[in-house]
Backbone as XML, in Angstrom:
<?xml version="1.0"?>
<chain id="A" units="angstrom">
  <residue number="1" name="MET">
    <atom name="N" x="-53.546" y="25.477" z="35.974"/>
    <atom name="CA" x="-53.125" y="26.116" z="34.749"/>
    <atom name="C" x="-51.617" y="26.374" z="34.750"/>
  </residue>
  <residue number="2" name="LYS">
    <atom name="N" x="-51.081" y="26.792" z="35.937"/>
    <atom name="CA" x="-49.647" y="27.050" z="36.028"/>
    <atom name="C" x="-48.842" y="25.775" z="35.796"/>
  </residue>
  <residue number="3" name="LYS">
    <atom name="N" x="-49.370" y="24.639" z="36.294"/>
    <atom name="CA" x="-48.674" y="23.370" z="36.096"/>
    <atom name="C" x="-48.639" y="22.994" z="34.624"/>
  </residue>
  <residue number="4" name="LEU">
    <atom name="N" x="-49.728" y="23.218" z="33.919"/>
    <atom name="CA" x="-49.790" y="22.923" z="32.486"/>
    <atom name="C" x="-48.813" y="23.808" z="31.712"/>
  </residue>
  <residue number="5" name="LEU">
    <atom name="N" x="-48.770" y="25.086" z="32.054"/>
    <atom name="CA" x="-47.867" y="26.020" z="31.399"/>
    <atom name="C" x="-46.406" y="25.633" z="31.661"/>
  </residue>
  <residue number="6" name="ALA">
    <atom name="N" x="-46.097" y="25.250" z="32.890"/>
    <atom name="CA" x="-44.732" y="24.822" z="33.228"/>
    <atom name="C" x="-44.366" y="23.546" z="32.464"/>
  </residue>
  <residue number="7" name="PHE">
    <atom name="N" x="-45.319" y="22.617" z="32.374"/>
    <atom name="CA" x="-45.086" y="21.375" z="31.643"/>
    <atom name="C" x="-44.826" y="21.648" z="30.160"/>
  </residue>
  <residue number="8" name="LEU">
    <atom name="N" x="-45.651" y="22.480" z="29.531"/>
    <atom name="CA" x="-45.481" y="22.815" z="28.117"/>
    <atom name="C" x="-44.164" y="23.542" z="27.866"/>
  </residue>
  <residue number="9" name="THR">
    <atom name="N" x="-43.779" y="24.398" z="28.782"/>
    <atom name="CA" x="-42.502" y="25.101" z="28.666"/>
    <atom name="C" x="-41.348" y="24.111" z="28.732"/>
  </residue>
  <residue number="10" name="ALA">
    <atom name="N" x="-41.421" y="23.169" z="29.663"/>
    <atom name="CA" x="-40.362" y="22.165" z="29.800"/>
    <atom name="C" x="-40.261" y="21.302" z="28.545"/>
  </residue>
  <residue number="11" name="ILE">
    <atom name="N" x="-41.395" y="20.875" z="28.020"/>
    <atom name="CA" x="-41.409" y="20.066" z="26.801"/>
    <atom name="C" x="-40.822" y="20.856" z="25.635"/>
  </residue>
  <residue number="12" name="THR">
    <atom name="N" x="-41.202" y="22.119" z="25.504"/>
    <atom name="CA" x="-40.684" y="22.971" z="24.432"/>
    <atom name="C" x="-39.167" y="23.106" z="24.535"/>
  </residue>
  <residue number="13" name="LEU">
    <atom name="N" x="-38.644" y="23.295" z="25.729"/>
    <atom name="CA" x="-37.198" y="23.406" z="25.922"/>
    <atom name="C" x="-36.484" y="22.114" z="25.533"/>
  </residue>
  <residue number="14" name="VAL">
    <atom name="N" x="-37.051" y="20.977" z="25.898"/>
    <atom name="CA" x="-36.448" y="19.695" z="25.532"/>
    <atom name="C" x="-36.379" y="19.559" z="24.017"/>
  </residue>
  <residue number="15" name="PHE">
    <atom name="N" x="-37.448" y="19.880" z="23.311"/>
    <atom name="CA" x="-37.440" y="19.790" z="21.855"/>
    <atom name="C" x="-36.446" y="20.754" z="21.233"/>
  </residue>
  <residue number="16" name="LEU">
    <atom name="N" x="-36.364" y="21.961" z="21.749"/>
    <atom name="CA" x="-35.417" y="22.943" z="21.218"/>
    <atom name="C" x="-33.973" y="22.495" z="21.417"/>
  </residue>
  <residue number="17" name="LEU">
    <atom name="N" x="-33.668" y="21.978" z="22.582"/>
    <atom name="CA" x="-32.303" y="21.551" z="22.860"/>
    <atom name="C" x="-31.897" y="20.338" z="22.039"/>
  </residue>
  <residue number="18" name="THR">
    <atom name="N" x="-32.797" y="19.391" z="21.840"/>
    <atom name="CA" x="-32.440" y="18.203" z="21.061"/>
    <atom name="C" x="-32.423" y="18.489" z="19.576"/>
  </residue>
  <residue number="19" name="SER">
    <atom name="N" x="-33.221" y="19.410" z="19.093"/>
    <atom name="CA" x="-33.227" y="19.707" z="17.666"/>
    <atom name="C" x="-32.030" y="20.542" z="17.264"/>
  </residue>
  <residue number="20" name="CYS">
    <atom name="N" x="-31.399" y="21.219" z="18.203"/>
    <atom name="CA" x="-30.229" y="22.039" z="17.905"/>
    <atom name="C" x="-28.932" y="21.272" z="18.092"/>
  </residue>
  <residue number="21" name="GLU">
    <atom name="N" x="-29.035" y="20.009" z="18.458"/>
    <atom name="CA" x="-27.849" y="19.204" z="18.679"/>
    <atom name="C" x="-27.045" y="19.089" z="17.386"/>
  </residue>
  <residue number="22" name="LYS">
    <atom name="N" x="-25.746" y="19.338" z="17.461"/>
    <atom name="CA" x="-24.892" y="19.275" z="16.287"/>
    <atom name="C" x="-24.669" y="17.821" z="15.884"/>
  </residue>
  <residue number="23" name="LYS">
    <atom name="N" x="-24.856" y="17.541" z="14.621"/>
    <atom name="CA" x="-24.640" y="16.206" z="14.104"/>
    <atom name="C" x="-23.171" y="16.062" z="13.734"/>
  </residue>
  <residue number="24" name="ASP">
    <atom name="N" x="-22.637" y="14.837" z="13.911"/>
    <atom name="CA" x="-21.258" y="14.582" z="13.505"/>
    <atom name="C" x="-21.158" y="14.715" z="11.992"/>
  </residue>
  <residue number="25" name="GLU">
    <atom name="N" x="-20.214" y="15.517" z="11.548"/>
    <atom name="CA" x="-19.997" y="15.693" z="10.120"/>
    <atom name="C" x="-18.741" y="14.947" z="9.719"/>
  </residue>
  <residue number="26" name="ASN">
    <atom name="N" x="-18.771" y="14.320" z="8.569"/>
    <atom name="CA" x="-17.623" y="13.612" z="8.037"/>
    <atom name="C" x="-16.582" y="14.645" z="7.613"/>
  </residue>
  <residue number="27" name="PRO">
    <atom name="N" x="-15.417" y="14.699" z="8.274"/>
    <atom name="CA" x="-14.425" y="15.730" z="7.968"/>
    <atom name="C" x="-13.699" y="15.507" z="6.651"/>
  </residue>
  <residue number="28" name="PHE">
    <atom name="N" x="-13.860" y="14.335" z="6.047"/>
    <atom name="CA" x="-13.135" y="14.021" z="4.817"/>
    <atom name="C" x="-13.854" y="14.499" z="3.555"/>
  </residue>
  <residue number="29" name="ILE">
    <atom name="N" x="-15.164" y="14.686" z="3.617"/>
    <atom name="CA" x="-15.964" y="14.966" z="2.426"/>
    <atom name="C" x="-15.356" y="16.099" z="1.606"/>
  </residue>
  <residue number="30" name="GLY">
    <atom name="N" x="-15.202" y="15.826" z="0.303"/>
    <atom name="CA" x="-14.631" y="16.806" z="-0.613"/>
    <atom name="C" x="-13.377" y="16.254" z="-1.262"/>
  </residue>
  <residue number="31" name="SER">
    <atom name="N" x="-12.646" y="17.129" z="-1.932"/>
    <atom name="CA" x="-11.421" y="16.729" z="-2.632"/>
    <atom name="C" x="-10.201" y="17.334" z="-1.959"/>
  </residue>
  <residue number="32" name="TRP">
    <atom name="N" x="-9.151" y="16.526" z="-1.880"/>
    <atom name="CA" x="-7.886" y="16.902" z="-1.256"/>
    <atom name="C" x="-6.776" y="16.634" z="-2.270"/>
  </residue>
  <residue number="33" name="GLU">
    <atom name="N" x="-5.799" y="17.532" z="-2.350"/>
    <atom name="CA" x="-4.773" y="17.401" z="-3.390"/>
    <atom name="C" x="-3.373" y="17.550" z="-2.806"/>
  </residue>
  <residue number="34" name="ASN">
    <atom name="N" x="-2.443" y="16.765" z="-3.377"/>
    <atom name="CA" x="-1.020" y="16.869" z="-3.051"/>
    <atom name="C" x="-0.258" y="16.929" z="-4.364"/>
  </residue>
  <residue number="35" name="THR">
    <atom name="N" x="0.648" y="17.888" z="-4.487"/>
    <atom name="CA" x="1.457" y="18.034" z="-5.696"/>
    <atom name="C" x="2.928" y="17.900" z="-5.326"/>
  </residue>
  <residue number="36" name="GLU">
    <atom name="N" x="3.623" y="17.028" z="-6.039"/>
    <atom name="CA" x="5.065" y="16.849" z="-5.858"/>
    <atom name="C" x="5.746" y="17.130" z="-7.193"/>
  </residue>
  <residue number="37" name="ILE">
    <atom name="N" x="6.783" y="17.956" z="-7.163"/>
    <atom name="CA" x="7.531" y="18.275" z="-8.380"/>
    <atom name="C" x="8.944" y="17.739" z="-8.210"/>
  </residue>
  <residue number="38" name="THR">
    <atom name="N" x="9.394" y="16.992" z="-9.203"/>
    <atom name="CA" x="10.741" y="16.425" z="-9.176"/>
    <atom name="C" x="11.493" y="16.891" z="-10.419"/>
  </residue>
  <residue number="39" name="THR">
    <atom name="N" x="12.737" y="16.467" z="-10.541"/>
    <atom name="CA" x="13.526" y="16.829" z="-11.720"/>
    <atom name="C" x="12.986" y="16.159" z="-12.980"/>
  </residue>
  <residue number="40" name="LEU">
    <atom name="N" x="12.247" y="15.073" z="-12.811"/>
    <atom name="CA" x="11.692" y="14.351" z="-13.962"/>
    <atom name="C" x="10.316" y="14.844" z="-14.384"/>
  </residue>
  <residue number="41" name="GLY">
    <atom name="N" x="9.597" y="15.481" z="-13.481"/>
    <atom name="CA" x="8.243" y="15.931" z="-13.800"/>
    <atom name="C" x="7.453" y="16.207" z="-12.543"/>
  </residue>
  <residue number="42" name="SER">
    <atom name="N" x="6.169" y="15.887" z="-12.583"/>
    <atom name="CA" x="5.321" y="16.159" z="-11.420"/>
    <atom name="C" x="4.308" y="15.039" z="-11.210"/>
  </residue>
  <residue number="43" name="VAL">
    <atom name="N" x="3.857" y="14.964" z="-9.976"/>
    <atom name="CA" x="2.811" y="14.014" z="-9.608"/>
    <atom name="C" x="1.768" y="14.791" z="-8.825"/>
  </residue>
  <residue number="44" name="ILE">
    <atom name="N" x="0.524" y="14.715" z="-9.289"/>
    <atom name="CA" x="-0.590" y="15.330" z="-8.570"/>
    <atom name="C" x="-1.524" y="14.202" z="-8.141"/>
  </residue>
  <residue number="45" name="VAL">
    <atom name="N" x="-1.705" y="14.086" z="-6.837"/>
    <atom name="CA" x="-2.608" y="13.066" z="-6.289"/>
    <atom name="C" x="-3.825" y="13.783" z="-5.724"/>
  </residue>
  <residue number="46" name="THR">
    <atom name="N" x="-5.001" y="13.330" z="-6.150"/>
    <atom name="CA" x="-6.257" y="13.893" z="-5.655"/>
    <atom name="C" x="-7.068" y="12.780" z="-5.000"/>
  </residue>
  <residue number="47" name="LEU">
    <atom name="N" x="-7.504" y="13.025" z="-3.768"/>
    <atom name="CA" x="-8.382" y="12.114" z="-3.050"/>
    <atom name="C" x="-9.752" y="12.765" z="-2.982"/>
  </residue>
  <residue number="48" name="THR">
    <atom name="N" x="-10.764" y="12.092" z="-3.515"/>
    <atom name="CA" x="-12.127" y="12.624" z="-3.479"/>
    <atom name="C" x="-12.988" y="11.715" z="-2.609"/>
  </residue>
  <residue number="49" name="PHE">
    <atom name="N" x="-13.410" y="12.251" z="-1.464"/>
    <atom name="CA" x="-14.231" y="11.512" z="-0.507"/>
    <atom name="C" x="-15.688" y="11.915" z="-0.681"/>
  </residue>
  <residue number="50" name="ARG">
    <atom name="N" x="-16.577" y="10.914" z="-0.727"/>
    <atom name="CA" x="-18.008" y="11.170" z="-0.887"/>
    <atom name="C" x="-18.775" y="10.735" z="0.367"/>
  </residue>
  <residue number="51" name="THR">
    <atom name="N" x="-20.002" y="11.223" z="0.482"/>
    <atom name="CA" x="-20.833" y="10.932" z="1.656"/>
    <atom name="C" x="-21.246" y="9.465" z="1.734"/>
  </residue>
  <residue number="52" name="ASP">
    <atom name="N" x="-21.211" y="8.735" z="0.623"/>
    <atom name="CA" x="-21.599" y="7.319" z="0.641"/>
    <atom name="C" x="-20.442" y="6.408" z="1.069"/>
  </residue>
  <residue number="53" name="MET">
    <atom name="N" x="-19.388" y="7.017" z="1.657"/>
    <atom name="CA" x="-18.221" y="6.306" z="2.179"/>
    <atom name="C" x="-17.406" y="5.632" z="1.077"/>
  </residue>
  <residue number="54" name="THR">
    <atom name="N" x="-17.402" y="6.242" z="-0.110"/>
    <atom name="CA" x="-16.513" y="5.818" z="-1.179"/>
    <atom name="C" x="-15.522" y="6.937" z="-1.441"/>
  </residue>
  <residue number="55" name="MET">
    <atom name="N" x="-14.365" y="6.557" z="-1.986"/>
    <atom name="CA" x="-13.305" y="7.507" z="-2.257"/>
    <atom name="C" x="-12.657" y="7.155" z="-3.587"/>
  </residue>
  <residue number="56" name="THR">
    <atom name="N" x="-12.242" y="8.165" z="-4.330"/>
    <atom name="CA" x="-11.496" y="7.942" z="-5.556"/>
    <atom name="C" x="-10.106" y="8.536" z="-5.400"/>
  </residue>
  <residue number="57" name="PHE">
    <atom name="N" x="-9.100" y="7.726" z="-5.701"/>
    <atom name="CA" x="-7.698" y="8.136" z="-5.701"/>
    <atom name="C" x="-7.321" y="8.373" z="-7.158"/>
  </residue>
  <residue number="58" name="THR">
    <atom name="N" x="-6.961" y="9.597" z="-7.503"/>
    <atom name="CA" x="-6.574" y="9.926" z="-8.870"/>
    <atom name="C" x="-5.143" y="10.441" z="-8.868"/>
  </residue>
  <residue number="59" name="MET">
    <atom name="N" x="-4.325" y="9.943" z="-9.795"/>
    <atom name="CA" x="-2.944" y="10.388" z="-9.896"/>
    <atom name="C" x="-2.658" y="10.843" z="-11.321"/>
  </residue>
  <residue number="60" name="ASP">
    <atom name="N" x="-2.158" y="12.075" z="-11.447"/>
    <atom name="CA" x="-1.708" y="12.616" z="-12.727"/>
    <atom name="C" x="-0.193" y="12.673" z="-12.690"/>
  </residue>
  <residue number="61" name="LEU">
    <atom name="N" x="0.451" y="11.856" z="-13.506"/>
    <atom name="CA" x="1.901" y="11.794" z="-13.570"/>
    <atom name="C" x="2.352" y="12.456" z="-14.865"/>
  </residue>
  <residue number="62" name="THR">
    <atom name="N" x="3.174" y="13.497" z="-14.753"/>
    <atom name="CA" x="3.661" y="14.209" z="-15.926"/>
    <atom name="C" x="5.175" y="14.045" z="-16.022"/>
  </residue>
  <residue number="63" name="VAL">
    <atom name="N" x="5.632" y="13.478" z="-17.148"/>
    <atom name="CA" x="7.046" y="13.309" z="-17.434"/>
    <atom name="C" x="7.265" y="13.728" z="-18.882"/>
  </residue>
  <residue number="64" name="ASN">
    <atom name="N" x="8.257" y="14.583" z="-19.089"/>
    <atom name="CA" x="8.558" y="15.083" z="-20.443"/>
    <atom name="C" x="7.314" y="15.639" z="-21.124"/>
  </residue>
  <residue number="65" name="SER">
    <atom name="N" x="6.555" y="16.428" z="-20.401"/>
    <atom name="CA" x="5.350" y="17.101" z="-20.896"/>
    <atom name="C" x="4.227" y="16.157" z="-21.299"/>
  </residue>
  <residue number="66" name="GLN">
    <atom name="N" x="4.320" y="14.887" z="-20.943"/>
    <atom name="CA" x="3.239" y="13.945" z="-21.228"/>
    <atom name="C" x="2.617" y="13.504" z="-19.903"/>
  </residue>
  <residue number="67" name="THR">
    <atom name="N" x="1.301" y="13.617" z="-19.823"/>
    <atom name="CA" x="0.592" y="13.296" z="-18.586"/>
    <atom name="C" x="-0.172" y="11.988" z="-18.725"/>
  </residue>
  <residue number="68" name="THR">
    <atom name="N" x="-0.010" y="11.146" z="-17.725"/>
    <atom name="CA" x="-0.759" y="9.900" z="-17.625"/>
    <atom name="C" x="-1.620" y="9.981" z="-16.372"/>
  </residue>
  <residue number="69" name="THR">
    <atom name="N" x="-2.896" y="9.655" z="-16.523"/>
    <atom name="CA" x="-3.826" y="9.714" z="-15.394"/>
    <atom name="C" x="-4.297" y="8.311" z="-15.047"/>
  </residue>
  <residue number="70" name="SER">
    <atom name="N" x="-4.280" y="7.997" z="-13.753"/>
    <atom name="CA" x="-4.846" y="6.733" z="-13.288"/>
    <atom name="C" x="-5.810" y="7.042" z="-12.147"/>
  </residue>
  <residue number="71" name="SER">
    <atom name="N" x="-6.799" y="6.174" z="-11.994"/>
    <atom name="CA" x="-7.828" y="6.403" z="-10.992"/>
    <atom name="C" x="-8.256" y="5.069" z="-10.395"/>
  </residue>
  <residue number="72" name="THR">
    <atom name="N" x="-8.422" y="5.040" z="-9.071"/>
    <atom name="CA" x="-8.836" y="3.830" z="-8.372"/>
    <atom name="C" x="-9.905" y="4.191" z="-7.353"/>
  </residue>
  <residue number="73" name="ASP">
    <atom name="N" x="-10.949" y="3.355" z="-7.262"/>
    <atom name="CA" x="-12.030" y="3.580" z="-6.310"/>
    <atom name="C" x="-11.843" y="2.715" z="-5.068"/>
  </residue>
  <residue number="74" name="TYR">
    <atom name="N" x="-12.193" y="3.275" z="-3.929"/>
    <atom name="CA" x="-12.084" y="2.618" z="-2.635"/>
    <atom name="C" x="-13.347" y="2.870" z="-1.818"/>
  </residue>
  <residue number="75" name="THR">
    <atom name="N" x="-13.543" y="2.038" z="-0.796"/>
    <atom name="CA" x="-14.480" y="2.367" z="0.267"/>
    <atom name="C" x="-13.625" y="2.803" z="1.448"/>
  </residue>
  <residue number="76" name="TYR">
    <atom name="N" x="-14.224" y="3.545" z="2.382"/>
    <atom name="CA" x="-13.452" y="3.976" z="3.544"/>
    <atom name="C" x="-14.327" y="4.056" z="4.781"/>
  </residue>
  <residue number="77" name="SER">
    <atom name="N" x="-13.654" y="4.000" z="5.920"/>
    <atom name="CA" x="-14.278" y="4.235" z="7.218"/>
    <atom name="C" x="-13.225" y="4.945" z="8.056"/>
  </residue>
  <residue number="78" name="TYR">
    <atom name="N" x="-13.674" y="5.580" z="9.138"/>
    <atom name="CA" x="-12.709" y="6.305" z="9.950"/>
    <atom name="C" x="-13.150" y="6.368" z="11.407"/>
  </residue>
  <residue number="79" name="THR">
    <atom name="N" x="-12.150" y="6.597" z="12.256"/>
    <atom name="CA" x="-12.375" y="6.874" z="13.670"/>
    <atom name="C" x="-11.829" y="8.279" z="13.920"/>
  </residue>
  <residue number="80" name="ASP">
    <atom name="N" x="-11.669" y="8.639" z="15.171"/>
    <atom name="CA" x="-11.126" y="9.963" z="15.482"/>
    <atom name="C" x="-9.670" y="10.122" z="15.063"/>
  </residue>
  <residue number="81" name="THR">
    <atom name="N" x="-8.933" y="9.011" z="14.904"/>
    <atom name="CA" x="-7.497" y="9.107" z="14.621"/>
    <atom name="C" x="-7.029" y="8.277" z="13.436"/>
  </residue>
  <residue number="82" name="GLN">
    <atom name="N" x="-7.865" y="7.368" z="12.941"/>
    <atom name="CA" x="-7.431" y="6.483" z="11.855"/>
    <atom name="C" x="-8.466" y="6.411" z="10.738"/>
  </residue>
  <residue number="83" name="ILE">
    <atom name="N" x="-7.947" y="6.207" z="9.527"/>
    <atom name="CA" x="-8.810" y="5.984" z="8.374"/>
    <atom name="C" x="-8.427" y="4.635" z="7.769"/>
  </residue>
  <residue number="84" name="THR">
    <atom name="N" x="-9.441" y="3.883" z="7.345"/>
    <atom name="CA" x="-9.242" y="2.585" z="6.708"/>
    <atom name="C" x="-9.830" y="2.651" z="5.311"/>
  </residue>
  <residue number="85" name="VAL">
    <atom name="N" x="-9.012" y="2.281" z="4.310"/>
    <atom name="CA" x="-9.482" y="2.271" z="2.922"/>
    <atom name="C" x="-9.362" y="0.852" z="2.388"/>
  </residue>
  <residue number="86" name="GLN">
    <atom name="N" x="-10.225" y="0.532" z="1.415"/>
    <atom name="CA" x="-10.180" y="-0.798" z="0.827"/>
    <atom name="C" x="-10.630" y="-0.747" z="-0.624"/>
  </residue>
  <residue number="87" name="LYS">
    <atom name="N" x="-9.773" y="-1.257" z="-1.478"/>
    <atom name="CA" x="-10.114" y="-1.457" z="-2.886"/>
    <atom name="C" x="-10.770" y="-2.828" z="-2.975"/>
  </residue>
  <residue number="88" name="THR">
    <atom name="N" x="-11.815" y="-2.963" z="-3.784"/>
    <atom name="CA" x="-12.527" y="-4.231" z="-3.907"/>
    <atom name="C" x="-11.547" y="-5.358" z="-4.219"/>
  </residue>
  <residue number="89" name="GLY">
    <atom name="N" x="-11.611" y="-6.417" z="-3.409"/>
    <atom name="CA" x="-10.759" y="-7.581" z="-3.612"/>
    <atom name="C" x="-9.398" y="-7.499" z="-2.944"/>
  </residue>
  <residue number="90" name="ASP">
    <atom name="N" x="-9.043" y="-6.345" z="-2.401"/>
    <atom name="CA" x="-7.757" y="-6.171" z="-1.723"/>
    <atom name="C" x="-7.969" y="-6.078" z="-0.217"/>
  </residue>
  <residue number="91" name="PRO">
    <atom name="N" x="-6.898" y="-6.332" z="0.557"/>
    <atom name="CA" x="-7.038" y="-6.173" z="2.006"/>
    <atom name="C" x="-7.192" y="-4.702" z="2.391"/>
  </residue>
  <residue number="92" name="GLU">
    <atom name="N" x="-7.747" y="-4.467" z="3.562"/>
    <atom name="CA" x="-7.884" y="-3.105" z="4.068"/>
    <atom name="C" x="-6.516" y="-2.527" z="4.404"/>
  </residue>
  <residue number="93" name="GLU">
    <atom name="N" x="-6.406" y="-1.207" z="4.275"/>
    <atom name="CA" x="-5.202" y="-0.491" z="4.705"/>
    <atom name="C" x="-5.642" y="0.580" z="5.691"/>
  </residue>
  <residue number="94" name="THR">
    <atom name="N" x="-5.004" y="0.606" z="6.845"/>
    <atom name="CA" x="-5.349" y="1.571" z="7.885"/>
    <atom name="C" x="-4.153" y="2.450" z="8.178"/>
  </residue>
  <residue number="95" name="THR">
    <atom name="N" x="-4.406" y="3.733" z="8.370"/>
    <atom name="CA" x="-3.349" y="4.672" z="8.708"/>
    <atom name="C" x="-3.860" y="5.733" z="9.659"/>
  </residue>
  <residue number="96" name="ASP">
    <atom name="N" x="-2.932" y="6.363" z="10.341"/>
    <atom name="CA" x="-3.270" y="7.507" z="11.170"/>
    <atom name="C" x="-3.498" y="8.708" z="10.264"/>
  </residue>
  <residue number="97" name="TYR">
    <atom name="N" x="-4.315" y="9.639" z="10.721"/>
    <atom name="CA" x="-4.521" y="10.870" z="9.972"/>
    <atom name="C" x="-4.674" y="12.030" z="10.948"/>
  </residue>
  <residue number="98" name="MET">
    <atom name="N" x="-4.518" y="13.220" z="10.396"/>
    <atom name="CA" x="-4.766" y="14.429" z="11.167"/>
    <atom name="C" x="-5.352" y="15.452" z="10.204"/>
  </residue>
  <residue number="99" name="ILE">
    <atom name="N" x="-6.441" y="16.082" z="10.604"/>
    <atom name="CA" x="-7.038" y="17.154" z="9.817"/>
    <atom name="C" x="-6.965" y="18.421" z="10.638"/>
  </residue>
  <residue number="100" name="SER">
    <atom name="N" x="-6.405" y="19.453" z="10.030"/>
    <atom name="CA" x="-6.315" y="20.753" z="10.675"/>
    <atom name="C" x="-6.614" y="21.812" z="9.628"/>
  </residue>
  <residue number="101" name="GLY">
    <atom name="N" x="-7.750" y="22.480" z="9.782"/>
    <atom name="CA" x="-8.145" y="23.478" z="8.782"/>
    <atom name="C" x="-8.322" y="22.826" z="7.423"/>
  </residue>
  <residue number="102" name="ASN">
    <atom name="N" x="-7.570" y="23.290" z="6.428"/>
    <atom name="CA" x="-7.650" y="22.751" z="5.066"/>
    <atom name="C" x="-6.548" y="21.756" z="4.763"/>
  </residue>
  <residue number="103" name="SER">
    <atom name="N" x="-5.912" y="21.198" z="5.808"/>
    <atom name="CA" x="-4.822" y="20.236" z="5.611"/>
    <atom name="C" x="-5.200" y="18.867" z="6.157"/>
  </residue>
  <residue number="104" name="LEU">
    <atom name="N" x="-4.886" y="17.842" z="5.368"/>
    <atom name="CA" x="-5.079" y="16.449" z="5.747"/>
    <atom name="C" x="-3.719" y="15.777" z="5.659"/>
  </residue>
  <residue number="105" name="VAL">
    <atom name="N" x="-3.252" y="15.216" z="6.774"/>
    <atom name="CA" x="-1.961" y="14.523" z="6.793"/>
    <atom name="C" x="-2.223" y="13.041" z="6.959"/>
  </residue>
  <residue number="106" name="LEU">
    <atom name="N" x="-1.660" y="12.238" z="6.040"/>
    <atom name="CA" x="-1.800" y="10.780" z="6.067"/>
    <atom name="C" x="-0.420" y="10.141" z="6.140"/>
  </residue>
  <residue number="107" name="SER">
    <atom name="N" x="-0.357" y="8.951" z="6.712"/>
    <atom name="CA" x="0.918" y="8.228" z="6.786"/>
    <atom name="C" x="0.686" y="6.736" z="6.544"/>
  </residue>
  <residue number="108" name="PHE">
    <atom name="N" x="0.367" y="6.373" z="5.308"/>
    <atom name="CA" x="0.153" y="4.959" z="4.993"/>
    <atom name="C" x="1.455" y="4.196" z="5.155"/>
  </residue>
  <residue number="109" name="PRO">
    <atom name="N" x="1.385" y="2.927" z="5.590"/>
    <atom name="CA" x="2.604" y="2.138" z="5.799"/>
    <atom name="C" x="3.476" y="2.118" z="4.538"/>
  </residue>
  <residue number="110" name="GLY">
    <atom name="N" x="4.773" y="2.287" z="4.746"/>
    <atom name="CA" x="5.712" y="2.272" z="3.625"/>
    <atom name="C" x="5.825" y="3.595" z="2.905"/>
  </residue>
  <residue number="111" name="MET">
    <atom name="N" x="5.057" y="4.599" z="3.319"/>
    <atom name="CA" x="5.117" y="5.913" z="2.684"/>
    <atom name="C" x="5.470" y="6.955" z="3.738"/>
  </residue>
  <residue number="112" name="ARG">
    <atom name="N" x="6.011" y="8.040" z="3.303"/>
    <atom name="CA" x="6.292" y="9.139" z="4.228"/>
    <atom name="C" x="4.991" y="9.882" z="4.526"/>
  </residue>
  <residue number="113" name="LEU">
    <atom name="N" x="5.030" y="10.753" z="5.503"/>
    <atom name="CA" x="3.868" y="11.593" z="5.792"/>
    <atom name="C" x="3.553" y="12.415" z="4.544"/>
  </residue>
  <residue number="114" name="THR">
    <atom name="N" x="2.284" y="12.457" z="4.175"/>
    <atom name="CA" x="1.864" y="13.210" z="3.002"/>
    <atom name="C" x="0.782" y="14.181" z="3.410"/>
  </residue>
  <residue number="115" name="THR">
    <atom name="N" x="0.959" y="15.449" z="3.027"/>
    <atom name="CA" x="-0.021" y="16.485" z="3.358"/>
    <atom name="C" x="-0.825" y="16.823" z="2.119"/>
  </residue>
  <residue number="116" name="PHE">
    <atom name="N" x="-2.140" y="16.779" z="2.262"/>
    <atom name="CA" x="-3.072" y="17.123" z="1.199"/>
    <atom name="C" x="-3.776" y="18.427" z="1.592"/>
  </residue>
  <residue number="117" name="THR">
    <atom name="N" x="-4.091" y="19.228" z="0.594"/>
    <atom name="CA" x="-4.807" y="20.483" z="0.823"/>
    <atom name="C" x="-6.190" y="20.355" z="0.237"/>
  </residue>
  <residue number="118" name="LYS">
    <atom name="N" x="-7.205" y="20.791" z="0.977"/>
    <atom name="CA" x="-8.582" y="20.722" z="0.494"/>
    <atom name="C" x="-8.748" y="21.706" z="-0.661"/>
  </residue>
  <residue number="119" name="ILE">
    <atom name="N" x="-9.352" y="21.227" z="-1.741"/>
    <atom name="CA" x="-9.570" y="22.076" z="-2.926"/>
    <atom name="C" x="-11.039" y="22.284" z="-3.178"/>
  </residue>
</chain>
């Protein structure tokens, strides 16, 4: 009887430990925003990442009190240090990233470091 009780206890512990295992969460999920203000107007860029590994890049450009909005859809994948995005029919673009708290820093080739804030 003691052997059966010890066996059942061991099995129960194994199930408890494996069921409490933390699953990897996608750190990008949600919307991130960057706002730049210049002498001519403003640019607001919003990146919206979804769980199905798609992303929407939205840009609101305001000049002389008139706003123009453009939006482009991408697919994405990521590693611990890099994110790769691709618009249908275009080549992939890969960049380094860093996420710290509510800040996402990206450095796509040809662009300066850009910091986005989670909204």
